[in-house]
N, CA, C and O atoms as a GROMACS GRO file, in nm:
protein
  308
    1MET      N    1  22.862  -8.070  11.673
    1MET     CA    2  22.753  -8.152  11.628
    1MET      C    3  22.740  -8.276  11.719
    1MET      O    4  22.630  -8.312  11.761
    2LYS      N    5  22.856  -8.339  11.749
    2LYS     CA    6  22.851  -8.458  11.833
    2LYS      C    7  22.808  -8.423  11.976
    2LYS      O    8  22.740  -8.501  12.042
    3LYS      N    9  22.848  -8.304  12.022
    3LYS     CA   10  22.810  -8.262  12.156
    3LYS      C   11  22.660  -8.235  12.164
    3LYS      O   12  22.595  -8.272  12.263
    4GLN      N   13  22.603  -8.172  12.061
    4GLN     CA   14  22.460  -8.149  12.057
    4GLN      C   15  22.382  -8.282  12.054
    4GLN      O   16  22.280  -8.297  12.121
    5SER      N   17  22.432  -8.374  11.975
    5SER     CA   18  22.368  -8.506  11.965
    5SER      C   19  22.371  -8.578  12.099
    5SER      O   20  22.272  -8.640  12.138
    6SER      N   21  22.483  -8.571  12.169
    6SER     CA   22  22.496  -8.634  12.298
    6SER      C   23  22.402  -8.570  12.401
    6SER      O   24  22.340  -8.639  12.482
    7MET      N   25  22.393  -8.436  12.396
    7MET     CA   26  22.304  -8.367  12.490
    7MET      C   27  22.160  -8.399  12.461
    7MET      O   28  22.080  -8.415  12.554
    8LEU      N   29  22.124  -8.409  12.335
    8LEU     CA   30  21.989  -8.446  12.296
    8LEU      C   31  21.954  -8.586  12.342
    8LEU      O   32  21.844  -8.609  12.395
    9CYS      N   33  22.044  -8.680  12.324
    9CYS     CA   34  22.023  -8.817  12.369
    9CYS      C   35  22.010  -8.827  12.522
    9CYS      O   36  21.926  -8.900  12.574
   10ALA      N   37  22.094  -8.751  12.591
   10ALA     CA   38  22.090  -8.749  12.739
   10ALA      C   39  21.958  -8.689  12.786
   10ALA      O   40  21.896  -8.741  12.880
   11GLY      N   41  21.914  -8.582  12.723
   11GLY     CA   42  21.788  -8.520  12.759
   11GLY      C   43  21.672  -8.613  12.733
   11GLY      O   44  21.583  -8.626  12.817
   12LEU      N   45  21.672  -8.678  12.620
   12LEU     CA   46  21.566  -8.772  12.584
   12LEU      C   47  21.559  -8.890  12.680
   12LEU      O   48  21.452  -8.932  12.724
   13LEU      N   49  21.679  -8.942  12.711
   13LEU     CA   50  21.686  -9.052  12.809
   13LEU      C   51  21.634  -9.010  12.945
   13LEU      O   52  21.560  -9.085  13.010
   14GLY      N   53  21.671  -8.888  12.989
   14GLY     CA   54  21.621  -8.839  13.117
   14GLY      C   55  21.471  -8.822  13.120
   14GLY      O   56  21.406  -8.851  13.220
   15PHE      N   57  21.417  -8.776  13.006
   15PHE     CA   58  21.271  -8.760  12.997
   15PHE      C   59  21.198  -8.896  13.005
   15PHE      O   60  21.097  -8.911  13.074
   16ILE      N   61  21.254  -8.994  12.933
   16ILE     CA   62  21.195  -9.128  12.931
   16ILE      C   63  21.200  -9.188  13.070
   16ILE      O   64  21.102  -9.247  13.116
   17LEU      N   65  21.312  -9.173  13.138
   17LEU     CA   66  21.324  -9.228  13.273
   17LEU      C   67  21.230  -9.162  13.371
   17LEU      O   68  21.169  -9.228  13.455
   18ALA      N   69  21.218  -9.029  13.358
   18ALA     CA   70  21.126  -8.956  13.447
   18ALA      C   71  20.982  -8.999  13.422
   18ALA      O   72  20.906  -9.022  13.516
   19ALA      N   73  20.946  -9.011  13.297
   19ALA     CA   74  20.809  -9.053  13.263
   19ALA      C   75  20.778  -9.194  13.309
   19ALA      O   76  20.669  -9.220  13.360
   20SER      N   77  20.873  -9.284  13.293
   20SER     CA   78  20.847  -9.424  13.335
   20SER      C   79  20.851  -9.436  13.487
   20SER      O   80  20.784  -9.522  13.544
   21GLY      N   81  20.927  -9.351  13.553
   21GLY     CA   82  20.928  -9.350  13.699
   21GLY      C   83  20.793  -9.311  13.759
   21GLY      O   84  20.751  -9.365  13.861
   22ASN      N   85  20.725  -9.216  13.695
   22ASN     CA   86  20.592  -9.175  13.738
   22ASN      C   87  20.495  -9.291  13.723
   22ASN      O   88  20.410  -9.313  13.810
   23GLN      N   89  20.507  -9.363  13.616
   23GLN     CA   90  20.417  -9.478  13.594
   23GLN      C   91  20.440  -9.587  13.700
   23GLN      O   92  20.346  -9.644  13.755
   24LEU      N   93  20.566  -9.614  13.726
   24LEU     CA   94  20.595  -9.721  13.823
   24LEU      C   95  20.553  -9.684  13.961
   24LEU      O   96  20.502  -9.768  14.035
   25SER      N   97  20.574  -9.557  14.000
   25SER     CA   98  20.538  -9.517  14.134
   25SER      C   99  20.385  -9.516  14.155
   25SER      O  100  20.336  -9.543  14.264
   26GLY      N  101  20.312  -9.483  14.049
   26GLY     CA  102  20.166  -9.481  14.058
   26GLY      C  103  20.107  -9.618  14.080
   26GLY      O  104  20.002  -9.633  14.141
   27GLN      N  105  20.173  -9.717  14.030
   27GLN     CA  106  20.118  -9.854  14.041
   27GLN      C  107  20.126  -9.909  14.187
   27GLN      O  108  20.047  -9.993  14.227
   28SER      N  109  20.221  -9.860  14.261
   28SER     CA  110  20.242  -9.915  14.393
   28SER      C  111  20.144  -9.862  14.497
   28SER      O  112  20.135  -9.918  14.606
   29GLU      N  113  20.071  -9.756  14.468
   29GLU     CA  114  19.980  -9.699  14.565
   29GLU      C  115  19.852  -9.777  14.582
   29GLU      O  116  19.780  -9.758  14.680
   30TYR      N  117  19.821  -9.865  14.487
   30TYR     CA  118  19.699  -9.944  14.495
   30TYR      C  119  19.726 -10.082  14.556
   30TYR      O  120  19.827 -10.146  14.526
   31LYS      N  121  19.636 -10.125  14.642
   31LYS     CA  122  19.649 -10.257  14.703
   31LYS      C  123  19.568 -10.358  14.622
   31LYS      O  124  19.473 -10.321  14.553
   32SER      N  125  19.606 -10.484  14.632
   32SER     CA  126  19.531 -10.586  14.562
   32SER      C  127  19.402 -10.611  14.638
   32SER      O  128  19.387 -10.570  14.753
   33VAL      N  129  19.312 -10.678  14.573
   33VAL     CA  130  19.179 -10.704  14.633
   33VAL      C  131  19.194 -10.791  14.758
   33VAL      O  132  19.107 -10.787  14.845
   34HIS      N  133  19.302 -10.869  14.770
   34HIS     CA  134  19.322 -10.954  14.885
   34HIS      C  135  19.379 -10.876  15.003
   34HIS      O  136  19.373 -10.924  15.116
   35GLU      N  137  19.433 -10.758  14.980
   35GLU     CA  138  19.495 -10.678  15.086
   35GLU      C  139  19.399 -10.580  15.151
   35GLU      O  140  19.433 -10.521  15.254
   36VAL      N  141  19.281 -10.561  15.096
   36VAL     CA  142  19.185 -10.464  15.152
   36VAL      C  143  19.062 -10.534  15.198
   36VAL      O  144  19.035 -10.646  15.154
   37SER      N  145  18.987 -10.471  15.285
   37SER     CA  146  18.862 -10.526  15.332
   37SER      C  147  18.757 -10.414  15.330
   37SER      O  148  18.789 -10.295  15.337
   38GLY      N  149  18.632 -10.455  15.321
   38GLY     CA  150  18.522 -10.358  15.322
   38GLY      C  151  18.492 -10.314  15.463
   38GLY      O  152  18.555 -10.358  15.559
   39LEU      N  153  18.394 -10.227  15.472
   39LEU     CA  154  18.348 -10.180  15.604
   39LEU      C  155  18.264 -10.289  15.669
   39LEU      O  156  18.195 -10.365  15.602
   40GLU      N  157  18.272 -10.294  15.801
   40GLU     CA  158  18.186 -10.385  15.875
   40GLU      C  159  18.046 -10.326  15.884
   40GLU      O  160  18.028 -10.204  15.878
   41VAL      N  161  17.949 -10.412  15.899
   41VAL     CA  162  17.808 -10.366  15.914
   41VAL      C  163  17.800 -10.280  16.038
   41VAL      O  164  17.846 -10.319  16.145
   42GLY      N  165  17.740 -10.163  16.022
   42GLY     CA  166  17.722 -10.071  16.134
   42GLY      C  167  17.841  -9.976  16.157
   42GLY      O  168  17.836  -9.889  16.244
   43ALA      N  169  17.948  -9.993  16.080
   43ALA     CA  170  18.065  -9.905  16.096
   43ALA      C  171  18.029  -9.764  16.051
   43ALA      O  172  17.950  -9.746  15.958
   44GLU      N  173  18.086  -9.663  16.118
   44GLU     CA  174  18.063  -9.525  16.081
   44GLU      C  175  18.158  -9.487  15.968
   44GLU      O  176  18.276  -9.522  15.971
   45VAL      N  177  18.106  -9.417  15.871
   45VAL     CA  178  18.187  -9.372  15.758
   45VAL      C  179  18.221  -9.227  15.780
   45VAL      O  180  18.133  -9.148  15.814
   46PRO      N  181  18.347  -9.189  15.763
   46PRO     CA  182  18.382  -9.049  15.778
   46PRO      C  183  18.319  -8.964  15.668
   46PRO      O  184  18.299  -9.010  15.556
   47ASP      N  185  18.289  -8.840  15.701
   47ASP     CA  186  18.234  -8.750  15.602
   47ASP      C  187  18.340  -8.723  15.495
   47ASP      O  188  18.460  -8.719  15.523
   48PHE      N  189  18.294  -8.705  15.372
   48PHE     CA  190  18.384  -8.665  15.266
   48PHE      C  191  18.304  -8.587  15.163
   48PHE      O  192  18.181  -8.594  15.160
   49VAL      N  193  18.373  -8.513  15.082
   49VAL     CA  194  18.310  -8.434  14.977
   49VAL      C  195  18.360  -8.490  14.844
   49VAL      O  196  18.479  -8.512  14.824
   50ALA      N  197  18.264  -8.513  14.754
   50ALA     CA  198  18.298  -8.565  14.621
   50ALA      C  199  18.230  -8.481  14.516
   50ALA      O  200  18.144  -8.399  14.548
   51VAL      N  201  18.267  -8.501  14.392
   51VAL     CA  202  18.207  -8.431  14.280
   51VAL      C  203  18.115  -8.528  14.210
   51VAL      O  204  18.156  -8.638  14.174
   52ASN      N  205  17.988  -8.487  14.189
   52ASN     CA  206  17.893  -8.573  14.122
   52ASN      C  207  17.897  -8.558  13.970
   52ASN      O  208  17.982  -8.486  13.917
   53GLN      N  209  17.809  -8.626  13.899
   53GLN     CA  210  17.811  -8.626  13.755
   53GLN      C  211  17.780  -8.492  13.695
   53GLN      O  212  17.801  -8.471  13.576
   54ASN      N  213  17.728  -8.398  13.776
   54ASN     CA  214  17.697  -8.261  13.730
   54ASN      C  215  17.805  -8.164  13.770
   54ASN      O  216  17.785  -8.042  13.763
   55ASP      N  217  17.921  -8.216  13.813
   55ASP     CA  218  18.035  -8.132  13.857
   55ASP      C  219  18.000  -8.047  13.982
   55ASP      O  220  18.055  -7.938  13.999
   56GLU      N  221  17.911  -8.095  14.066
   56GLU     CA  222  17.876  -8.027  14.190
   56GLU      C  223  17.940  -8.100  14.308
   56GLU      O  224  17.941  -8.223  14.314
   57GLU      N  225  17.995  -8.022  14.401
   57GLU     CA  226  18.051  -8.085  14.521
   57GLU      C  227  17.937  -8.125  14.612
   57GLU      O  228  17.843  -8.048  14.631
   58ILE      N  229  17.944  -8.244  14.667
   58ILE     CA  230  17.840  -8.298  14.752
   58ILE      C  231  17.901  -8.368  14.871
   58ILE      O  232  17.996  -8.445  14.859
   59SER      N  233  17.845  -8.339  14.987
   59SER     CA  234  17.896  -8.397  15.114
   59SER      C  235  17.814  -8.522  15.148
   59SER      O  236  17.692  -8.526  15.129
   60LEU      N  237  17.883  -8.623  15.198
   60LEU     CA  238  17.811  -8.744  15.241
   60LEU      C  239  17.711  -8.709  15.351
   60LEU      O  240  17.596  -8.755  15.347
   61TYR      N  241  17.751  -8.630  15.447
   61TYR     CA  242  17.662  -8.596  15.557
   61TYR      C  243  17.539  -8.520  15.509
   61TYR      O  244  17.430  -8.539  15.564
   62ASP      N  245  17.555  -8.436  15.407
   62ASP     CA  246  17.435  -8.367  15.351
   62ASP      C  247  17.338  -8.467  15.289
   62ASP      O  248  17.217  -8.448  15.296
   63LEU      N  249  17.390  -8.572  15.229
   63LEU     CA  250  17.300  -8.674  15.170
   63LEU      C  251  17.234  -8.757  15.277
   63LEU      O  252  17.117  -8.791  15.263
   64ILE      N  253  17.305  -8.790  15.384
   64ILE     CA  254  17.248  -8.874  15.489
   64ILE      C  255  17.133  -8.804  15.561
   64ILE      O  256  17.043  -8.870  15.613
   65LYS      N  257  17.135  -8.672  15.563
   65LYS     CA  258  17.023  -8.596  15.624
   65LYS      C  259  16.891  -8.631  15.565
   65LYS      O  260  16.788  -8.622  15.633
   66ASN      N  261  16.889  -8.670  15.438
   66ASN     CA  262  16.762  -8.701  15.368
   66ASN      C  263  16.722  -8.847  15.379
   66ASN      O  264  16.617  -8.885  15.329
   67GLY      N  265  16.804  -8.930  15.443
   67GLY     CA  266  16.770  -9.070  15.458
   67GLY      C  267  16.888  -9.157  15.422
   67GLY      O  268  16.999  -9.107  15.403
   68PRO      N  269  16.864  -9.292  15.411
   68PRO     CA  270  16.973  -9.384  15.377
   68PRO      C  271  17.040  -9.351  15.244
   68PRO      O  272  16.978  -9.300  15.152
   69VAL      N  273  17.169  -9.382  15.237
   69VAL     CA  274  17.247  -9.352  15.117
   69VAL      C  275  17.321  -9.479  15.072
   69VAL      O  276  17.376  -9.552  15.154
   70VAL      N  277  17.320  -9.503  14.945
   70VAL     CA  278  17.398  -9.613  14.885
   70VAL      C  279  17.506  -9.549  14.800
   70VAL      O  280  17.475  -9.470  14.710
   71LEU      N  281  17.630  -9.582  14.825
   71LEU     CA  282  17.740  -9.527  14.746
   71LEU      C  283  17.786  -9.636  14.646
   71LEU      O  284  17.803  -9.752  14.683
   72VAL      N  285  17.806  -9.598  14.524
   72VAL     CA  286  17.857  -9.689  14.422
   72VAL      C  287  17.979  -9.621  14.362
   72VAL      O  288  17.970  -9.508  14.313
   73PHE      N  289  18.094  -9.690  14.367
   73PHE     CA  290  18.216  -9.640  14.310
   73PHE      C  291  18.251  -9.717  14.185
   73PHE      O  292  18.259  -9.840  14.187
   74TYR      N  293  18.271  -9.645  14.078
   74TYR     CA  294  18.314  -9.710  13.953
   74TYR      C  295  18.463  -9.686  13.933
   74TYR      O  296  18.513  -9.576  13.956
   75ARG      N  297  18.532  -9.789  13.890
   75ARG     CA  298  18.673  -9.774  13.865
   75ARG      C  299  18.693  -9.694  13.737
   75ARG      O  300  18.634  -9.723  13.633
   76GLY      N  301  18.777  -9.592  13.747
   76GLY     CA  302  18.804  -9.504  13.629
   76GLY      C  303  18.900  -9.573  13.534
   76GLY      O  304  18.967  -9.671  13.566
   77VAL      N  305  18.905  -9.516  13.416
   77VAL     CA  306  18.994  -9.569  13.310
   77VAL      C  307  19.127  -9.493  13.315
   77VAL      O  308  19.217  -9.521  13.235
   0.00000   0.00000   0.00000
């Protein structure tokens, strides 16, 4: 009984540490607003593919073919 309880506690502790480690590592990938800068006027933007609100993949270059493009990025929750 004591051995099962110890194993359960060790497993639970391992799970908690693994879960909290993922949270901590995810926070370090983002830079603060003071560490990043925007694009310079006239800078070329590399092509990328994103998913729109209709779950369709869309390429930046395909949009540019039709004229000027304004990109708006919303921060997710």
